[in-house]
Phi, psi and omega in degrees: 000128178272118184243154178223134180216158175245141179231115176264114178252133183237105179261138176228120188247132168236121177243106174303156177307138174286137176257125181213133178224142179233133180237131183213159177212139175218123183207179181228135170240092189070235169265011186265117178261138182236139177214116184229142180221145179219132182231139175232132180228137174207126168203166182230147178217152183226133181227127177246141185228122174243123181238116174260123185238136188230114181257146182282320183251329178258198191268162174275147173209162172241129181248134176242131168227147185227124186227128182229129180237147171238131183228139172210154183209137168236134179215145175215159185207124179239131178233131173236146176219150180211140179299141183215113180050252181263011179202226179213162175242141181231137175216156187184170170227157186220133174226129173230145176227113190237159172213131178219133190226143174220136180245125186229139181217145178218163189253011181234145186292341185288334175253100181293149171297154180213144174221101183241157180209135175241124172250130189218135175235146186218120171241133187222149176233130184222164171210138184221147177224135174231142182228140179251123177232099185056238183273357185250130173246125182238132181228143178226154180204165179217133177228138172244134185228134178240118181233135181244121187235124182237124183244133184232143171236123186042052173076356185258132177287128178265115185284329176299324187267335178287134183220163175226128177246138171229128181222147184235122179234124173279163171207150180213135177228134184228124182226148180206157175223126177238103184064233183273358179257131185241134179227162180212136167229127193229145175229134178215146171236136181203171178241143179241125177275149181294150169295154186297326177298321178288344178259354184285120180278002178293145175265123180263146182270117168263306169206185185291344180255346184227130181235158181217140175212160170270193186216096181303339181274007184300142173261162171293155178265133174253132184238134168242131191227134171241121179233141173244132181225140177218150187219131177219110185056235182272010184251154180215152174219138176224129179244142178201144174231136181228130179254120184260124173248124183061042174298154181260134184213176183248137175237165175240142180217153177297152187217147180092181191293319185264353177071019181277335180278171175234130172254133168264124185238147161281146174209175183257126178273140181312299183196159180203142180249138183220130182230140170215141180231140180220139176234146179188173182200151179235143185227169173223124178235095182063240174272000182258130180229087181274156173217133185239126170238137167234146179209160174239138181232131177209137178242152173253107181199140177222126186227154179285136175224118193053042169088353184236155176287128174242127179274140186239052196249357191293144175288148172252146179241152178224130174236129175235136181226106175258136181233124174243133185230122184266102183269161177305159180070019176067035174263132184253134179239127181236128169236116184240143180228146180214137179225133184233130174281174174296137191207165177253148171218104193051238178264010175259130188245132174279109194270003176225174178251085190281149175215167182199156175231130177238145184224138182218136171240134189228138174216135177258143173232160174056050184057043180062016178288325167247134184226145169245136179222122172248116189234136178236115178269138176051056185314318181258015175061043189241012192262005186286143185247131173255133186239149173236120171268120174263126174219172184284335186258314180221136174264136177243131177246124183249116183250126183258114175258005180288148180282143179250357180286129179202156177236139182222128180246123182240121175246125189229137171230135185250119169279141176056044184296337187265359179276134180246103178220158180291136181237009185074147184260354176086157176228151181070026181299327177286328179293320182302323179296338184278352184278000000 
């Protein structure tokens, strides 16, 4: 039976003021440099959704969902450095403690109520040493992380979803300069923890045919990256290769008693190879200062789709053309353009070729303490991205009809612009992005 329905959705989000505090110290004890930062973050958010659905063949209904989340974080970081031989040695520790909870309710049986909480603590110790040998600079480092992850449902600890991780990550940096050519070769290993929304096991309602959920069983993603950079005069080149182990992506599965609906779920990808290369240059012709970047991005990945192995390896290309024009009366005009070809990101494929043109005009007053900026983004309304998600069970085609064109006027005044003072580097910066 073929059905057609219309859905009118009204969402209302309420975010109470965020409470954020930062404490920092930067000082010197002889030749020993000390840098300490501590951050505290707390906020609450609430989202209400009302969906009126009109069906031609089935029954009409109204779906109400309410989601309330509480998030808090404490983080501190201490870094000390001291001269050593031909360079310096740096050591430190970092600690973060977070709690995020979410209560979700809905008025339909397909979406169960949920009360989930995540408590996580992460302590890390690291040491780095850099040495200079003529025009050659070599740096080596080592980082140890201990993570304790506890998952609760309705206040009860779930042992199956709770984990403890211990990881050791090395790093190596080599930089050299020969005449006008500067080069650098870097290797780093690190872990990226899933976002808290990706870990939330509550089922969210999108429409009567589509649902979405996270996965509290997700593992952290381990990344090994090798990067080469070179610069000659106004030209640059950058090559990088990354190996992802247990990366997070989205899969689709049949859902509901009859399996006619689809649920989108987060999962761990066994592994993925990713390569990107960029070339570019910047020039100056009178009052015109153009800059051009071209790049290619390619992954190596094969996944089952409709019972058969599908290669998702087609490369994508990126072209950026940025222009700055210094007009009379110290007025700056910027016109930037970007074009991206169809490309892959995990099992998501960009099915169109989005491009955009942005323009901005800037004028500063009072030694740039006061500035006026008029900016127009996506002048031709051409930046929308259409995606296709390929999975073994269900394929999802997503078309974006929202407008990207906008105009913005900004007036800005900077107080105490001549003061040069330390403002703190922050702690737990990667953790903040997970909320």
